[in-house]
mmCIF file of the N, C-alpha and C atoms, coordinates in Angstrom:
data_MODEL
# 
_entry.id   MODEL 
# 
loop_
_atom_site.group_PDB 
_atom_site.id 
_atom_site.type_symbol 
_atom_site.label_atom_id 
_atom_site.label_alt_id 
_atom_site.label_comp_id 
_atom_site.label_asym_id 
_atom_site.label_entity_id 
_atom_site.label_seq_id 
_atom_site.pdbx_PDB_ins_code 
_atom_site.Cartn_x 
_atom_site.Cartn_y 
_atom_site.Cartn_z 
_atom_site.occupancy 
_atom_site.B_iso_or_equiv 
_atom_site.pdbx_formal_charge 
_atom_site.auth_seq_id 
_atom_site.auth_comp_id 
_atom_site.auth_asym_id 
_atom_site.auth_atom_id 
_atom_site.pdbx_PDB_model_num 
ATOM 1   N N  . MET A 1 1  ? -15.106 -6.795 9.581   1.00 0.00 ? 1  MET A N  1 
ATOM 2   C CA . MET A 1 1  ? -13.805 -6.502 9.104   1.00 0.00 ? 1  MET A CA 1 
ATOM 3   C C  . MET A 1 1  ? -13.490 -5.111 9.265   1.00 0.00 ? 1  MET A C  1 
ATOM 4   N N  . TYR A 1 2  ? -14.219 -4.292 8.792   1.00 0.00 ? 2  TYR A N  1 
ATOM 5   C CA . TYR A 1 2  ? -13.894 -2.859 8.892   1.00 0.00 ? 2  TYR A CA 1 
ATOM 6   C C  . TYR A 1 2  ? -14.475 -2.236 10.052  1.00 0.00 ? 2  TYR A C  1 
ATOM 7   N N  . LYS A 1 3  ? -13.662 -1.910 11.034  1.00 0.00 ? 3  LYS A N  1 
ATOM 8   C CA . LYS A 1 3  ? -14.233 -1.516 12.298  1.00 0.00 ? 3  LYS A CA 1 
ATOM 9   C C  . LYS A 1 3  ? -13.227 -0.165 12.567  1.00 0.00 ? 3  LYS A C  1 
ATOM 10  N N  . ASP A 1 4  ? -13.880 0.871  13.164  1.00 0.00 ? 4  ASP A N  1 
ATOM 11  C CA . ASP A 1 4  ? -13.284 2.008  13.517  1.00 0.00 ? 4  ASP A CA 1 
ATOM 12  C C  . ASP A 1 4  ? -12.861 1.944  15.038  1.00 0.00 ? 4  ASP A C  1 
ATOM 13  N N  . MET A 1 5  ? -12.195 3.023  15.556  1.00 0.00 ? 5  MET A N  1 
ATOM 14  C CA . MET A 1 5  ? -11.923 3.061  16.984  1.00 0.00 ? 5  MET A CA 1 
ATOM 15  C C  . MET A 1 5  ? -12.975 2.694  17.986  1.00 0.00 ? 5  MET A C  1 
ATOM 16  N N  . ASN A 1 6  ? -14.155 3.242  17.643  1.00 0.00 ? 6  ASN A N  1 
ATOM 17  C CA . ASN A 1 6  ? -15.356 3.050  18.646  1.00 0.00 ? 6  ASN A CA 1 
ATOM 18  C C  . ASN A 1 6  ? -15.924 1.638  18.365  1.00 0.00 ? 6  ASN A C  1 
ATOM 19  N N  . GLY A 1 7  ? -15.484 0.851  17.403  1.00 0.00 ? 7  GLY A N  1 
ATOM 20  C CA . GLY A 1 7  ? -16.025 -0.422 17.123  1.00 0.00 ? 7  GLY A CA 1 
ATOM 21  C C  . GLY A 1 7  ? -17.271 -0.397 16.230  1.00 0.00 ? 7  GLY A C  1 
ATOM 22  N N  . ASN A 1 8  ? -17.538 0.782  15.442  1.00 0.00 ? 8  ASN A N  1 
ATOM 23  C CA . ASN A 1 8  ? -18.584 0.909  14.579  1.00 0.00 ? 8  ASN A CA 1 
ATOM 24  C C  . ASN A 1 8  ? -18.175 0.230  13.439  1.00 0.00 ? 8  ASN A C  1 
ATOM 25  N N  . ASP A 1 9  ? -19.294 -0.487 12.725  1.00 0.00 ? 9  ASP A N  1 
ATOM 26  C CA . ASP A 1 9  ? -18.856 -1.090 11.376  1.00 0.00 ? 9  ASP A CA 1 
ATOM 27  C C  . ASP A 1 9  ? -18.999 -0.016 10.328  1.00 0.00 ? 9  ASP A C  1 
ATOM 28  N N  . PHE A 1 10 ? -18.134 -0.193 9.397   1.00 0.00 ? 10 PHE A N  1 
ATOM 29  C CA . PHE A 1 10 ? -18.014 0.828  8.394   1.00 0.00 ? 10 PHE A CA 1 
ATOM 30  C C  . PHE A 1 10 ? -19.236 0.656  7.409   1.00 0.00 ? 10 PHE A C  1 
ATOM 31  N N  . ARG A 1 11 ? -19.988 -0.419 7.462   1.00 0.00 ? 11 ARG A N  1 
ATOM 32  C CA . ARG A 1 11 ? -21.092 -0.536 6.551   1.00 0.00 ? 11 ARG A CA 1 
ATOM 33  C C  . ARG A 1 11 ? -22.099 0.542  6.799   1.00 0.00 ? 11 ARG A C  1 
ATOM 34  N N  . GLY A 1 12 ? -22.021 1.151  7.878   1.00 0.00 ? 12 GLY A N  1 
ATOM 35  C CA . GLY A 1 12 ? -22.887 2.402  8.188   1.00 0.00 ? 12 GLY A CA 1 
ATOM 36  C C  . GLY A 1 12 ? -22.501 3.570  7.301   1.00 0.00 ? 12 GLY A C  1 
ATOM 37  N N  . PHE A 1 13 ? -21.264 3.666  6.987   1.00 0.00 ? 13 PHE A N  1 
ATOM 38  C CA . PHE A 1 13 ? -20.943 4.757  6.045   1.00 0.00 ? 13 PHE A CA 1 
ATOM 39  C C  . PHE A 1 13 ? -21.278 4.522  4.642   1.00 0.00 ? 13 PHE A C  1 
ATOM 40  N N  . SER A 1 14 ? -21.004 5.513  3.880   1.00 0.00 ? 14 SER A N  1 
ATOM 41  C CA . SER A 1 14 ? -21.390 5.447  2.502   1.00 0.00 ? 14 SER A CA 1 
ATOM 42  C C  . SER A 1 14 ? -20.355 4.544  1.779   1.00 0.00 ? 14 SER A C  1 
ATOM 43  N N  . ASN A 1 15 ? -20.858 3.550  0.927   1.00 0.00 ? 15 ASN A N  1 
ATOM 44  C CA . ASN A 1 15 ? -19.879 2.582  0.098   1.00 0.00 ? 15 ASN A CA 1 
ATOM 45  C C  . ASN A 1 15 ? -18.879 3.192  -0.711  1.00 0.00 ? 15 ASN A C  1 
ATOM 46  N N  . ASP A 1 16 ? -19.278 4.520  -1.120  1.00 0.00 ? 16 ASP A N  1 
ATOM 47  C CA . ASP A 1 16 ? -18.320 5.217  -2.075  1.00 0.00 ? 16 ASP A CA 1 
ATOM 48  C C  . ASP A 1 16 ? -17.021 5.661  -1.358  1.00 0.00 ? 16 ASP A C  1 
ATOM 49  N N  . LYS A 1 17 ? -17.269 6.061  -0.155  1.00 0.00 ? 17 LYS A N  1 
ATOM 50  C CA . LYS A 1 17 ? -16.085 6.583  0.688   1.00 0.00 ? 17 LYS A CA 1 
ATOM 51  C C  . LYS A 1 17 ? -15.259 5.193  0.981   1.00 0.00 ? 17 LYS A C  1 
ATOM 52  N N  . GLN A 1 18 ? -15.919 4.222  1.353   1.00 0.00 ? 18 GLN A N  1 
ATOM 53  C CA . GLN A 1 18 ? -15.129 2.905  1.689   1.00 0.00 ? 18 GLN A CA 1 
ATOM 54  C C  . GLN A 1 18 ? -14.438 2.437  0.528   1.00 0.00 ? 18 GLN A C  1 
ATOM 55  N N  . ARG A 1 19 ? -14.997 2.539  -0.675  1.00 0.00 ? 19 ARG A N  1 
ATOM 56  C CA . ARG A 1 19 ? -14.335 2.074  -1.837  1.00 0.00 ? 19 ARG A CA 1 
ATOM 57  C C  . ARG A 1 19 ? -13.095 2.849  -2.215  1.00 0.00 ? 19 ARG A C  1 
ATOM 58  N N  . LYS A 1 20 ? -13.277 4.164  -2.229  1.00 0.00 ? 20 LYS A N  1 
ATOM 59  C CA . LYS A 1 20 ? -12.142 5.092  -2.411  1.00 0.00 ? 20 LYS A CA 1 
ATOM 60  C C  . LYS A 1 20 ? -11.050 4.894  -1.526  1.00 0.00 ? 20 LYS A C  1 
ATOM 61  N N  . PHE A 1 21 ? -11.250 4.669  -0.168  1.00 0.00 ? 21 PHE A N  1 
ATOM 62  C CA . PHE A 1 21 ? -10.280 4.438  0.790   1.00 0.00 ? 21 PHE A CA 1 
ATOM 63  C C  . PHE A 1 21 ? -9.616  3.194  0.598   1.00 0.00 ? 21 PHE A C  1 
ATOM 64  N N  . TYR A 1 22 ? -10.361 2.126  0.140   1.00 0.00 ? 22 TYR A N  1 
ATOM 65  C CA . TYR A 1 22 ? -9.746  0.822  -0.259  1.00 0.00 ? 22 TYR A CA 1 
ATOM 66  C C  . TYR A 1 22 ? -8.806  0.928  -1.426  1.00 0.00 ? 22 TYR A C  1 
ATOM 67  N N  . ARG A 1 23 ? -9.211  1.780  -2.402  1.00 0.00 ? 23 ARG A N  1 
ATOM 68  C CA . ARG A 1 23 ? -8.400  1.932  -3.739  1.00 0.00 ? 23 ARG A CA 1 
ATOM 69  C C  . ARG A 1 23 ? -7.090  2.474  -3.272  1.00 0.00 ? 23 ARG A C  1 
ATOM 70  N N  . ILE A 1 24 ? -7.229  3.639  -2.453  1.00 0.00 ? 24 ILE A N  1 
ATOM 71  C CA . ILE A 1 24 ? -6.040  4.451  -1.995  1.00 0.00 ? 24 ILE A CA 1 
ATOM 72  C C  . ILE A 1 24 ? -5.180  3.457  -1.239  1.00 0.00 ? 24 ILE A C  1 
ATOM 73  N N  . THR A 1 25 ? -5.420  2.765  -0.415  1.00 0.00 ? 25 THR A N  1 
ATOM 74  C CA . THR A 1 25 ? -4.536  1.817  0.469   1.00 0.00 ? 25 THR A CA 1 
ATOM 75  C C  . THR A 1 25 ? -3.987  0.753  -0.569  1.00 0.00 ? 25 THR A C  1 
ATOM 76  N N  . ARG A 1 26 ? -4.756  0.400  -1.498  1.00 0.00 ? 26 ARG A N  1 
ATOM 77  C CA . ARG A 1 26 ? -4.276  -0.692 -2.318  1.00 0.00 ? 26 ARG A CA 1 
ATOM 78  C C  . ARG A 1 26 ? -3.167  -0.067 -3.180  1.00 0.00 ? 26 ARG A C  1 
ATOM 79  N N  . ALA A 1 27 ? -3.339  1.129  -3.703  1.00 0.00 ? 27 ALA A N  1 
ATOM 80  C CA . ALA A 1 27 ? -2.368  1.853  -4.565  1.00 0.00 ? 27 ALA A CA 1 
ATOM 81  C C  . ALA A 1 27 ? -1.162  2.172  -3.753  1.00 0.00 ? 27 ALA A C  1 
ATOM 82  N N  . ILE A 1 28 ? -1.287  2.452  -2.611  1.00 0.00 ? 28 ILE A N  1 
ATOM 83  C CA . ILE A 1 28 ? -0.070  2.772  -1.686  1.00 0.00 ? 28 ILE A CA 1 
ATOM 84  C C  . ILE A 1 28 ? 0.627   1.377  -1.572  1.00 0.00 ? 28 ILE A C  1 
ATOM 85  N N  . LYS A 1 29 ? 0.081   0.247  -1.288  1.00 0.00 ? 29 LYS A N  1 
ATOM 86  C CA . LYS A 1 29 ? 0.634   -0.991 -1.093  1.00 0.00 ? 29 LYS A CA 1 
ATOM 87  C C  . LYS A 1 29 ? 1.444   -1.308 -2.381  1.00 0.00 ? 29 LYS A C  1 
ATOM 88  N N  . ILE A 1 30 ? 0.696   -1.262 -3.456  1.00 0.00 ? 30 ILE A N  1 
ATOM 89  C CA . ILE A 1 30 ? 1.453   -1.614 -4.715  1.00 0.00 ? 30 ILE A CA 1 
ATOM 90  C C  . ILE A 1 30 ? 2.502   -0.673 -4.990  1.00 0.00 ? 30 ILE A C  1 
ATOM 91  N N  . GLY A 1 31 ? 2.492   0.584  -4.783  1.00 0.00 ? 31 GLY A N  1 
ATOM 92  C CA . GLY A 1 31 ? 3.522   1.520  -4.751  1.00 0.00 ? 31 GLY A CA 1 
ATOM 93  C C  . GLY A 1 31 ? 4.772   1.226  -4.025  1.00 0.00 ? 31 GLY A C  1 
ATOM 94  N N  . ASN A 1 32 ? 4.477   0.838  -2.783  1.00 0.00 ? 32 ASN A N  1 
ATOM 95  C CA . ASN A 1 32 ? 5.510   0.371  -1.864  1.00 0.00 ? 32 ASN A CA 1 
ATOM 96  C C  . ASN A 1 32 ? 6.395   -0.759 -2.369  1.00 0.00 ? 32 ASN A C  1 
ATOM 97  N N  . ILE A 1 33 ? 5.501   -1.835 -2.873  1.00 0.00 ? 33 ILE A N  1 
ATOM 98  C CA . ILE A 1 33 ? 6.214   -2.979 -3.419  1.00 0.00 ? 33 ILE A CA 1 
ATOM 99  C C  . ILE A 1 33 ? 7.052   -2.565 -4.671  1.00 0.00 ? 33 ILE A C  1 
ATOM 100 N N  . ILE A 1 34 ? 6.544   -1.779 -5.635  1.00 0.00 ? 34 ILE A N  1 
ATOM 101 C CA . ILE A 1 34 ? 7.299   -1.492 -6.804  1.00 0.00 ? 34 ILE A CA 1 
ATOM 102 C C  . ILE A 1 34 ? 8.641   -0.650 -6.292  1.00 0.00 ? 34 ILE A C  1 
ATOM 103 N N  . ALA A 1 35 ? 8.600   0.300  -5.331  1.00 0.00 ? 35 ALA A N  1 
ATOM 104 C CA . ALA A 1 35 ? 9.532   1.024  -4.777  1.00 0.00 ? 35 ALA A CA 1 
ATOM 105 C C  . ALA A 1 35 ? 10.604  0.097  -4.184  1.00 0.00 ? 35 ALA A C  1 
ATOM 106 N N  . THR A 1 36 ? 10.244  -0.847 -3.451  1.00 0.00 ? 36 THR A N  1 
ATOM 107 C CA . THR A 1 36 ? 11.083  -1.862 -2.800  1.00 0.00 ? 36 THR A CA 1 
ATOM 108 C C  . THR A 1 36 ? 11.893  -2.642 -3.882  1.00 0.00 ? 36 THR A C  1 
ATOM 109 N N  . VAL A 1 37 ? 11.180  -3.118 -4.857  1.00 0.00 ? 37 VAL A N  1 
ATOM 110 C CA . VAL A 1 37 ? 11.869  -3.856 -6.019  1.00 0.00 ? 37 VAL A CA 1 
ATOM 111 C C  . VAL A 1 37 ? 12.775  -3.021 -6.622  1.00 0.00 ? 37 VAL A C  1 
ATOM 112 N N  . ILE A 1 38 ? 12.485  -1.746 -6.959  1.00 0.00 ? 38 ILE A N  1 
ATOM 113 C CA . ILE A 1 38 ? 13.492  -0.753 -7.664  1.00 0.00 ? 38 ILE A CA 1 
ATOM 114 C C  . ILE A 1 38 ? 14.672  -0.695 -6.935  1.00 0.00 ? 38 ILE A C  1 
ATOM 115 N N  . LEU A 1 39 ? 14.425  -0.509 -5.633  1.00 0.00 ? 39 LEU A N  1 
ATOM 116 C CA . LEU A 1 39 ? 15.466  -0.284 -4.609  1.00 0.00 ? 39 LEU A CA 1 
ATOM 117 C C  . LEU A 1 39 ? 16.521  -1.448 -4.536  1.00 0.00 ? 39 LEU A C  1 
ATOM 118 N N  . LEU A 1 40 ? 15.905  -2.539 -4.684  1.00 0.00 ? 40 LEU A N  1 
ATOM 119 C CA . LEU A 1 40 ? 16.707  -3.887 -4.459  1.00 0.00 ? 40 LEU A CA 1 
ATOM 120 C C  . LEU A 1 40 ? 17.526  -4.075 -5.782  1.00 0.00 ? 40 LEU A C  1 
ATOM 121 N N  . ILE A 1 41 ? 16.929  -3.603 -6.960  1.00 0.00 ? 41 ILE A N  1 
ATOM 122 C CA . ILE A 1 41 ? 17.689  -3.569 -8.328  1.00 0.00 ? 41 ILE A CA 1 
ATOM 123 C C  . ILE A 1 41 ? 18.827  -2.675 -8.328  1.00 0.00 ? 41 ILE A C  1 
ATOM 124 N N  . PHE A 1 42 ? 18.536  -1.498 -7.646  1.00 0.00 ? 42 PHE A N  1 
ATOM 125 C CA . PHE A 1 42 ? 19.691  -0.495 -7.707  1.00 0.00 ? 42 PHE A CA 1 
ATOM 126 C C  . PHE A 1 42 ? 20.719  -0.961 -6.751  1.00 0.00 ? 42 PHE A C  1 
ATOM 127 N N  . ILE A 1 43 ? 20.357  -1.629 -5.546  1.00 0.00 ? 43 ILE A N  1 
ATOM 128 C CA . ILE A 1 43 ? 21.422  -2.085 -4.806  1.00 0.00 ? 43 ILE A CA 1 
ATOM 129 C C  . ILE A 1 43 ? 22.179  -3.088 -5.443  1.00 0.00 ? 43 ILE A C  1 
ATOM 130 N N  . ILE A 1 44 ? 21.601  -4.140 -5.941  1.00 0.00 ? 44 ILE A N  1 
ATOM 131 C CA . ILE A 1 44 ? 22.284  -5.188 -6.629  1.00 0.00 ? 44 ILE A CA 1 
ATOM 132 C C  . ILE A 1 44 ? 23.149  -4.666 -7.679  1.00 0.00 ? 44 ILE A C  1 
ATOM 133 N N  . GLN A 1 45 ? 22.715  -3.769 -8.558  1.00 0.00 ? 45 GLN A N  1 
ATOM 134 C CA . GLN A 1 45 ? 23.497  -3.206 -9.762  1.00 0.00 ? 45 GLN A CA 1 
ATOM 135 C C  . GLN A 1 45 ? 24.770  -2.560 -9.157  1.00 0.00 ? 45 GLN A C  1 
ATOM 136 N N  . TYR A 1 46 ? 24.622  -1.828 -7.922  1.00 0.00 ? 46 TYR A N  1 
ATOM 137 C CA . TYR A 1 46 ? 25.694  -1.090 -7.221  1.00 0.00 ? 46 TYR A CA 1 
ATOM 138 C C  . TYR A 1 46 ? 26.685  -2.225 -6.742  1.00 0.00 ? 46 TYR A C  1 
ATOM 139 N N  . LEU A 1 47 ? 26.226  -3.160 -6.242  1.00 0.00 ? 47 LEU A N  1 
ATOM 140 C CA . LEU A 1 47 ? 27.157  -4.267 -5.702  1.00 0.00 ? 47 LEU A CA 1 
ATOM 141 C C  . LEU A 1 47 ? 27.950  -4.918 -6.703  1.00 0.00 ? 47 LEU A C  1 
ATOM 142 N N  . ILE A 1 48 ? 27.266  -5.171 -7.821  1.00 0.00 ? 48 ILE A N  1 
ATOM 143 C CA . ILE A 1 48 ? 27.886  -5.864 -9.037  1.00 0.00 ? 48 ILE A CA 1 
ATOM 144 C C  . ILE A 1 48 ? 28.899  -4.877 -9.619  1.00 0.00 ? 48 ILE A C  1 
ATOM 145 N N  . GLY A 1 49 ? 28.619  -3.560 -9.637  1.00 0.00 ? 49 GLY A N  1 
ATOM 146 C CA . GLY A 1 49 ? 29.381  -2.635 -10.125 1.00 0.00 ? 49 GLY A CA 1 
ATOM 147 C C  . GLY A 1 49 ? 30.671  -2.329 -9.440  1.00 0.00 ? 49 GLY A C  1 
ATOM 148 N N  . VAL A 1 50 ? 30.602  -2.400 -8.007  1.00 0.00 ? 50 VAL A N  1 
ATOM 149 C CA . VAL A 1 50 ? 31.677  -2.255 -7.169  1.00 0.00 ? 50 VAL A CA 1 
ATOM 150 C C  . VAL A 1 50 ? 32.694  -3.610 -7.383  1.00 0.00 ? 50 VAL A C  1 
ATOM 151 N N  . ASN A 1 51 ? 32.048  -4.744 -7.412  1.00 0.00 ? 51 ASN A N  1 
ATOM 152 C CA . ASN A 1 51 ? 32.735  -5.923 -7.593  1.00 0.00 ? 51 ASN A CA 1 
ATOM 153 C C  . ASN A 1 51 ? 33.243  -5.993 -9.073  1.00 0.00 ? 51 ASN A C  1 
# 
């Protein structure tokens, strides 16, 4: 599942680094979802306000 450019398995790396990286990517994904929802709410409010 975890493969780098050379096809090496990430299980060779320290689990701590892998866990940290996974946590960061998950946080970014959650952040993007929240940002998208907020943007949609603002756009809807703007459209309702104009109409």
